[in-house]
mmCIF file of the N, C-alpha and C atoms, coordinates in Angstrom:
data_MODEL
# 
_entry.id   MODEL 
# 
loop_
_atom_site.group_PDB 
_atom_site.id 
_atom_site.type_symbol 
_atom_site.label_atom_id 
_atom_site.label_alt_id 
_atom_site.label_comp_id 
_atom_site.label_asym_id 
_atom_site.label_entity_id 
_atom_site.label_seq_id 
_atom_site.pdbx_PDB_ins_code 
_atom_site.Cartn_x 
_atom_site.Cartn_y 
_atom_site.Cartn_z 
_atom_site.occupancy 
_atom_site.B_iso_or_equiv 
_atom_site.pdbx_formal_charge 
_atom_site.auth_seq_id 
_atom_site.auth_comp_id 
_atom_site.auth_asym_id 
_atom_site.auth_atom_id 
_atom_site.pdbx_PDB_model_num 
ATOM 1   N N  . MET A 1 1  ? 99.209  -97.407 34.055  1.00 0.00 ? 1  MET A N  1 
ATOM 2   C CA . MET A 1 1  ? 99.291  -97.092 32.178  1.00 0.00 ? 1  MET A CA 1 
ATOM 3   C C  . MET A 1 1  ? 99.908  -97.560 31.708  1.00 0.00 ? 1  MET A C  1 
ATOM 4   N N  . LYS A 1 2  ? 99.630  -98.307 30.498  1.00 0.00 ? 2  LYS A N  1 
ATOM 5   C CA . LYS A 1 2  ? 100.389 -99.273 29.923  1.00 0.00 ? 2  LYS A CA 1 
ATOM 6   C C  . LYS A 1 2  ? 101.184 -98.445 28.551  1.00 0.00 ? 2  LYS A C  1 
ATOM 7   N N  . ASN A 1 3  ? 102.238 -99.274 28.282  1.00 0.00 ? 3  ASN A N  1 
ATOM 8   C CA . ASN A 1 3  ? 103.159 -98.502 27.316  1.00 0.00 ? 3  ASN A CA 1 
ATOM 9   C C  . ASN A 1 3  ? 102.354 -99.063 26.222  1.00 0.00 ? 3  ASN A C  1 
ATOM 10  N N  . THR A 1 4  ? 102.241 -98.183 24.753  1.00 0.00 ? 4  THR A N  1 
ATOM 11  C CA . THR A 1 4  ? 101.791 -98.910 23.500  1.00 0.00 ? 4  THR A CA 1 
ATOM 12  C C  . THR A 1 4  ? 102.751 -97.831 22.703  1.00 0.00 ? 4  THR A C  1 
ATOM 13  N N  . PRO A 1 5  ? 103.124 -99.005 21.811  1.00 0.00 ? 5  PRO A N  1 
ATOM 14  C CA . PRO A 1 5  ? 103.541 -98.824 20.465  1.00 0.00 ? 5  PRO A CA 1 
ATOM 15  C C  . PRO A 1 5  ? 103.186 -96.984 20.157  1.00 0.00 ? 5  PRO A C  1 
ATOM 16  N N  . VAL A 1 6  ? 103.445 -96.289 19.952  1.00 0.00 ? 6  VAL A N  1 
ATOM 17  C CA . VAL A 1 6  ? 103.691 -95.078 18.942  1.00 0.00 ? 6  VAL A CA 1 
ATOM 18  C C  . VAL A 1 6  ? 103.687 -95.336 17.367  1.00 0.00 ? 6  VAL A C  1 
ATOM 19  N N  . ARG A 1 7  ? 102.670 -94.461 16.772  1.00 0.00 ? 7  ARG A N  1 
ATOM 20  C CA . ARG A 1 7  ? 102.780 -94.812 15.356  1.00 0.00 ? 7  ARG A CA 1 
ATOM 21  C C  . ARG A 1 7  ? 102.929 -92.851 14.732  1.00 0.00 ? 7  ARG A C  1 
ATOM 22  N N  . VAL A 1 8  ? 104.022 -92.369 13.874  1.00 0.00 ? 8  VAL A N  1 
ATOM 23  C CA . VAL A 1 8  ? 104.213 -91.418 13.804  1.00 0.00 ? 8  VAL A CA 1 
ATOM 24  C C  . VAL A 1 8  ? 104.067 -91.360 12.451  1.00 0.00 ? 8  VAL A C  1 
ATOM 25  N N  . GLY A 1 9  ? 103.050 -90.375 11.605  1.00 0.00 ? 9  GLY A N  1 
ATOM 26  C CA . GLY A 1 9  ? 103.207 -90.130 10.165  1.00 0.00 ? 9  GLY A CA 1 
ATOM 27  C C  . GLY A 1 9  ? 103.985 -88.613 10.019  1.00 0.00 ? 9  GLY A C  1 
ATOM 28  N N  . LEU A 1 10 ? 104.529 -88.799 9.108   1.00 0.00 ? 10 LEU A N  1 
ATOM 29  C CA . LEU A 1 10 ? 105.230 -87.385 8.613   1.00 0.00 ? 10 LEU A CA 1 
ATOM 30  C C  . LEU A 1 10 ? 105.214 -87.049 7.041   1.00 0.00 ? 10 LEU A C  1 
ATOM 31  N N  . PHE A 1 11 ? 105.159 -86.878 6.643   1.00 0.00 ? 11 PHE A N  1 
ATOM 32  C CA . PHE A 1 11 ? 105.043 -86.152 5.003   1.00 0.00 ? 11 PHE A CA 1 
ATOM 33  C C  . PHE A 1 11 ? 105.937 -84.656 4.789   1.00 0.00 ? 11 PHE A C  1 
ATOM 34  N N  . GLY A 1 12 ? 106.566 -84.490 3.723   1.00 0.00 ? 12 GLY A N  1 
ATOM 35  C CA . GLY A 1 12 ? 107.268 -83.469 3.145   1.00 0.00 ? 12 GLY A CA 1 
ATOM 36  C C  . GLY A 1 12 ? 106.513 -82.943 1.837   1.00 0.00 ? 12 GLY A C  1 
ATOM 37  N N  . ILE A 1 13 ? 105.994 -82.140 1.500   1.00 0.00 ? 13 ILE A N  1 
ATOM 38  C CA . ILE A 1 13 ? 105.649 -81.513 0.618   1.00 0.00 ? 13 ILE A CA 1 
ATOM 39  C C  . ILE A 1 13 ? 106.342 -80.355 -0.101  1.00 0.00 ? 13 ILE A C  1 
ATOM 40  N N  . GLY A 1 14 ? 106.223 -80.198 -1.422  1.00 0.00 ? 14 GLY A N  1 
ATOM 41  C CA . GLY A 1 14 ? 106.756 -79.146 -1.987  1.00 0.00 ? 14 GLY A CA 1 
ATOM 42  C C  . GLY A 1 14 ? 106.135 -79.375 -3.830  1.00 0.00 ? 14 GLY A C  1 
ATOM 43  N N  . LEU A 1 15 ? 106.244 -78.100 -4.442  1.00 0.00 ? 15 LEU A N  1 
ATOM 44  C CA . LEU A 1 15 ? 105.420 -77.530 -5.777  1.00 0.00 ? 15 LEU A CA 1 
ATOM 45  C C  . LEU A 1 15 ? 106.797 -78.555 -6.611  1.00 0.00 ? 15 LEU A C  1 
ATOM 46  N N  . ASP A 1 16 ? 106.579 -79.177 -7.522  1.00 0.00 ? 16 ASP A N  1 
ATOM 47  C CA . ASP A 1 16 ? 107.814 -79.552 -8.440  1.00 0.00 ? 16 ASP A CA 1 
ATOM 48  C C  . ASP A 1 16 ? 107.981 -78.542 -9.341  1.00 0.00 ? 16 ASP A C  1 
ATOM 49  N N  . THR A 1 17 ? 107.297 -77.698 -9.349  1.00 0.00 ? 17 THR A N  1 
ATOM 50  C CA . THR A 1 17 ? 107.507 -76.798 -10.482 1.00 0.00 ? 17 THR A CA 1 
ATOM 51  C C  . THR A 1 17 ? 108.940 -75.761 -9.937  1.00 0.00 ? 17 THR A C  1 
ATOM 52  N N  . TYR A 1 18 ? 109.349 -75.942 -8.752  1.00 0.00 ? 18 TYR A N  1 
ATOM 53  C CA . TYR A 1 18 ? 110.471 -74.911 -8.412  1.00 0.00 ? 18 TYR A CA 1 
ATOM 54  C C  . TYR A 1 18 ? 111.509 -76.194 -8.243  1.00 0.00 ? 18 TYR A C  1 
ATOM 55  N N  . TRP A 1 19 ? 111.719 -77.382 -8.398  1.00 0.00 ? 19 TRP A N  1 
ATOM 56  C CA . TRP A 1 19 ? 113.063 -77.986 -8.684  1.00 0.00 ? 19 TRP A CA 1 
ATOM 57  C C  . TRP A 1 19 ? 113.885 -77.716 -9.838  1.00 0.00 ? 19 TRP A C  1 
ATOM 58  N N  . PRO A 1 20 ? 113.534 -77.377 -11.027 1.00 0.00 ? 20 PRO A N  1 
ATOM 59  C CA . PRO A 1 20 ? 114.653 -77.403 -11.735 1.00 0.00 ? 20 PRO A CA 1 
ATOM 60  C C  . PRO A 1 20 ? 114.794 -76.042 -11.479 1.00 0.00 ? 20 PRO A C  1 
ATOM 61  N N  . GLN A 1 21 ? 114.334 -74.847 -10.789 1.00 0.00 ? 21 GLN A N  1 
ATOM 62  C CA . GLN A 1 21 ? 114.531 -73.164 -10.433 1.00 0.00 ? 21 GLN A CA 1 
ATOM 63  C C  . GLN A 1 21 ? 115.491 -73.432 -9.468  1.00 0.00 ? 21 GLN A C  1 
ATOM 64  N N  . PHE A 1 22 ? 115.208 -74.435 -8.877  1.00 0.00 ? 22 PHE A N  1 
ATOM 65  C CA . PHE A 1 22 ? 116.871 -73.930 -7.597  1.00 0.00 ? 22 PHE A CA 1 
ATOM 66  C C  . PHE A 1 22 ? 117.446 -75.313 -7.714  1.00 0.00 ? 22 PHE A C  1 
ATOM 67  N N  . ALA A 1 23 ? 118.217 -75.384 -7.940  1.00 0.00 ? 23 ALA A N  1 
ATOM 68  C CA . ALA A 1 23 ? 119.543 -76.536 -7.766  1.00 0.00 ? 23 ALA A CA 1 
ATOM 69  C C  . ALA A 1 23 ? 119.448 -77.119 -6.472  1.00 0.00 ? 23 ALA A C  1 
ATOM 70  N N  . GLY A 1 24 ? 119.239 -78.202 -6.548  1.00 0.00 ? 24 GLY A N  1 
ATOM 71  C CA . GLY A 1 24 ? 119.465 -78.580 -5.039  1.00 0.00 ? 24 GLY A CA 1 
ATOM 72  C C  . GLY A 1 24 ? 118.203 -78.874 -3.857  1.00 0.00 ? 24 GLY A C  1 
ATOM 73  N N  . LEU A 1 25 ? 117.382 -77.848 -4.078  1.00 0.00 ? 25 LEU A N  1 
ATOM 74  C CA . LEU A 1 25 ? 116.251 -77.957 -3.182  1.00 0.00 ? 25 LEU A CA 1 
ATOM 75  C C  . LEU A 1 25 ? 115.549 -78.894 -3.254  1.00 0.00 ? 25 LEU A C  1 
ATOM 76  N N  . LYS A 1 26 ? 115.561 -79.813 -3.819  1.00 0.00 ? 26 LYS A N  1 
ATOM 77  C CA . LYS A 1 26 ? 114.140 -81.255 -3.550  1.00 0.00 ? 26 LYS A CA 1 
ATOM 78  C C  . LYS A 1 26 ? 115.037 -81.762 -2.440  1.00 0.00 ? 26 LYS A C  1 
ATOM 79  N N  . GLU A 1 27 ? 116.603 -82.266 -2.828  1.00 0.00 ? 27 GLU A N  1 
ATOM 80  C CA . GLU A 1 27 ? 117.216 -83.102 -2.199  1.00 0.00 ? 27 GLU A CA 1 
ATOM 81  C C  . GLU A 1 27 ? 117.461 -82.378 -0.709  1.00 0.00 ? 27 GLU A C  1 
ATOM 82  N N  . ARG A 1 28 ? 117.745 -80.966 -0.453  1.00 0.00 ? 28 ARG A N  1 
ATOM 83  C CA . ARG A 1 28 ? 117.715 -80.393 0.844   1.00 0.00 ? 28 ARG A CA 1 
ATOM 84  C C  . ARG A 1 28 ? 116.208 -80.234 1.648   1.00 0.00 ? 28 ARG A C  1 
ATOM 85  N N  . LEU A 1 29 ? 115.072 -80.128 0.993   1.00 0.00 ? 29 LEU A N  1 
ATOM 86  C CA . LEU A 1 29 ? 114.006 -80.356 2.010   1.00 0.00 ? 29 LEU A CA 1 
ATOM 87  C C  . LEU A 1 29 ? 113.774 -82.081 1.938   1.00 0.00 ? 29 LEU A C  1 
ATOM 88  N N  . GLU A 1 30 ? 114.114 -82.677 1.377   1.00 0.00 ? 30 GLU A N  1 
ATOM 89  C CA . GLU A 1 30 ? 114.412 -84.643 1.774   1.00 0.00 ? 30 GLU A CA 1 
ATOM 90  C C  . GLU A 1 30 ? 115.263 -84.518 3.070   1.00 0.00 ? 30 GLU A C  1 
ATOM 91  N N  . GLY A 1 31 ? 116.187 -84.096 3.069   1.00 0.00 ? 31 GLY A N  1 
ATOM 92  C CA . GLY A 1 31 ? 117.252 -83.941 3.824   1.00 0.00 ? 31 GLY A CA 1 
ATOM 93  C C  . GLY A 1 31 ? 116.562 -83.582 5.314   1.00 0.00 ? 31 GLY A C  1 
ATOM 94  N N  . TYR A 1 32 ? 115.698 -82.605 5.276   1.00 0.00 ? 32 TYR A N  1 
ATOM 95  C CA . TYR A 1 32 ? 115.517 -81.792 6.593   1.00 0.00 ? 32 TYR A CA 1 
ATOM 96  C C  . TYR A 1 32 ? 114.723 -82.601 6.670   1.00 0.00 ? 32 TYR A C  1 
ATOM 97  N N  . LEU A 1 33 ? 113.765 -83.475 5.987   1.00 0.00 ? 33 LEU A N  1 
ATOM 98  C CA . LEU A 1 33 ? 112.338 -84.265 6.188   1.00 0.00 ? 33 LEU A CA 1 
ATOM 99  C C  . LEU A 1 33 ? 113.026 -85.631 6.883   1.00 0.00 ? 33 LEU A C  1 
ATOM 100 N N  . GLY A 1 34 ? 114.401 -85.632 6.260   1.00 0.00 ? 34 GLY A N  1 
ATOM 101 C CA . GLY A 1 34 ? 115.032 -86.997 6.912   1.00 0.00 ? 34 GLY A CA 1 
ATOM 102 C C  . GLY A 1 34 ? 115.745 -86.723 8.809   1.00 0.00 ? 34 GLY A C  1 
ATOM 103 N N  . GLU A 1 35 ? 116.047 -86.000 8.485   1.00 0.00 ? 35 GLU A N  1 
ATOM 104 C CA . GLU A 1 35 ? 116.984 -84.941 10.310  1.00 0.00 ? 35 GLU A CA 1 
ATOM 105 C C  . GLU A 1 35 ? 115.351 -84.827 10.537  1.00 0.00 ? 35 GLU A C  1 
ATOM 106 N N  . VAL A 1 36 ? 114.226 -84.575 10.711  1.00 0.00 ? 36 VAL A N  1 
ATOM 107 C CA . VAL A 1 36 ? 112.982 -84.774 11.551  1.00 0.00 ? 36 VAL A CA 1 
ATOM 108 C C  . VAL A 1 36 ? 112.716 -85.829 11.837  1.00 0.00 ? 36 VAL A C  1 
ATOM 109 N N  . SER A 1 37 ? 112.675 -86.868 10.703  1.00 0.00 ? 37 SER A N  1 
ATOM 110 C CA . SER A 1 37 ? 112.398 -88.120 10.910  1.00 0.00 ? 37 SER A CA 1 
ATOM 111 C C  . SER A 1 37 ? 113.467 -88.854 12.040  1.00 0.00 ? 37 SER A C  1 
ATOM 112 N N  . ALA A 1 38 ? 114.296 -88.698 12.117  1.00 0.00 ? 38 ALA A N  1 
ATOM 113 C CA . ALA A 1 38 ? 115.198 -89.020 13.138  1.00 0.00 ? 38 ALA A CA 1 
ATOM 114 C C  . ALA A 1 38 ? 115.315 -88.689 14.273  1.00 0.00 ? 38 ALA A C  1 
ATOM 115 N N  . LYS A 1 39 ? 114.956 -87.437 14.162  1.00 0.00 ? 39 LYS A N  1 
ATOM 116 C CA . LYS A 1 39 ? 114.502 -87.234 15.621  1.00 0.00 ? 39 LYS A CA 1 
ATOM 117 C C  . LYS A 1 39 ? 113.570 -87.887 16.532  1.00 0.00 ? 39 LYS A C  1 
ATOM 118 N N  . LEU A 1 40 ? 112.376 -88.363 15.883  1.00 0.00 ? 40 LEU A N  1 
ATOM 119 C CA . LEU A 1 40 ? 111.192 -88.746 15.952  1.00 0.00 ? 40 LEU A CA 1 
ATOM 120 C C  . LEU A 1 40 ? 111.102 -90.218 16.016  1.00 0.00 ? 40 LEU A C  1 
ATOM 121 N N  . ASP A 1 41 ? 112.195 -90.770 15.786  1.00 0.00 ? 41 ASP A N  1 
ATOM 122 C CA . ASP A 1 41 ? 112.484 -92.292 15.563  1.00 0.00 ? 41 ASP A CA 1 
ATOM 123 C C  . ASP A 1 41 ? 113.318 -92.632 17.174  1.00 0.00 ? 41 ASP A C  1 
ATOM 124 N N  . ARG A 1 42 ? 112.336 -93.351 17.483  1.00 0.00 ? 42 ARG A N  1 
ATOM 125 C CA . ARG A 1 42 ? 112.823 -93.749 19.151  1.00 0.00 ? 42 ARG A CA 1 
ATOM 126 C C  . ARG A 1 42 ? 112.424 -95.316 19.700  1.00 0.00 ? 42 ARG A C  1 
ATOM 127 N N  . PRO A 1 43 ? 113.003 -95.790 20.620  1.00 0.00 ? 43 PRO A N  1 
ATOM 128 C CA . PRO A 1 43 ? 112.317 -96.907 20.868  1.00 0.00 ? 43 PRO A CA 1 
ATOM 129 C C  . PRO A 1 43 ? 110.638 -96.738 21.293  1.00 0.00 ? 43 PRO A C  1 
ATOM 130 N N  . GLY A 1 44 ? 109.610 -97.779 20.968  1.00 0.00 ? 44 GLY A N  1 
ATOM 131 C CA . GLY A 1 44 ? 108.416 -97.556 21.106  1.00 0.00 ? 44 GLY A CA 1 
ATOM 132 C C  . GLY A 1 44 ? 107.554 -96.773 20.220  1.00 0.00 ? 44 GLY A C  1 
ATOM 133 N N  . ALA A 1 45 ? 108.139 -95.920 19.353  1.00 0.00 ? 45 ALA A N  1 
ATOM 134 C CA . ALA A 1 45 ? 107.731 -95.332 18.412  1.00 0.00 ? 45 ALA A CA 1 
ATOM 135 C C  . ALA A 1 45 ? 107.970 -95.648 16.768  1.00 0.00 ? 45 ALA A C  1 
ATOM 136 N N  . SER A 1 46 ? 107.411 -95.735 16.069  1.00 0.00 ? 46 SER A N  1 
ATOM 137 C CA . SER A 1 46 ? 107.583 -95.723 14.771  1.00 0.00 ? 46 SER A CA 1 
ATOM 138 C C  . SER A 1 46 ? 107.271 -94.565 13.772  1.00 0.00 ? 46 SER A C  1 
ATOM 139 N N  . VAL A 1 47 ? 108.215 -94.440 12.923  1.00 0.00 ? 47 VAL A N  1 
ATOM 140 C CA . VAL A 1 47 ? 107.867 -92.810 12.061  1.00 0.00 ? 47 VAL A CA 1 
ATOM 141 C C  . VAL A 1 47 ? 107.549 -93.501 10.484  1.00 0.00 ? 47 VAL A C  1 
# 
């Protein structure tokens, strides 16, 4: 079997109506997305 590069698509979704209601919510969700992305990123894979 040949090693082929893997491409991983990742997206986060949120309703912009909530951003002003909850201070820091958008940034916290973006941080979670960054953590998941970092865990998926490795040699032979691109996120």
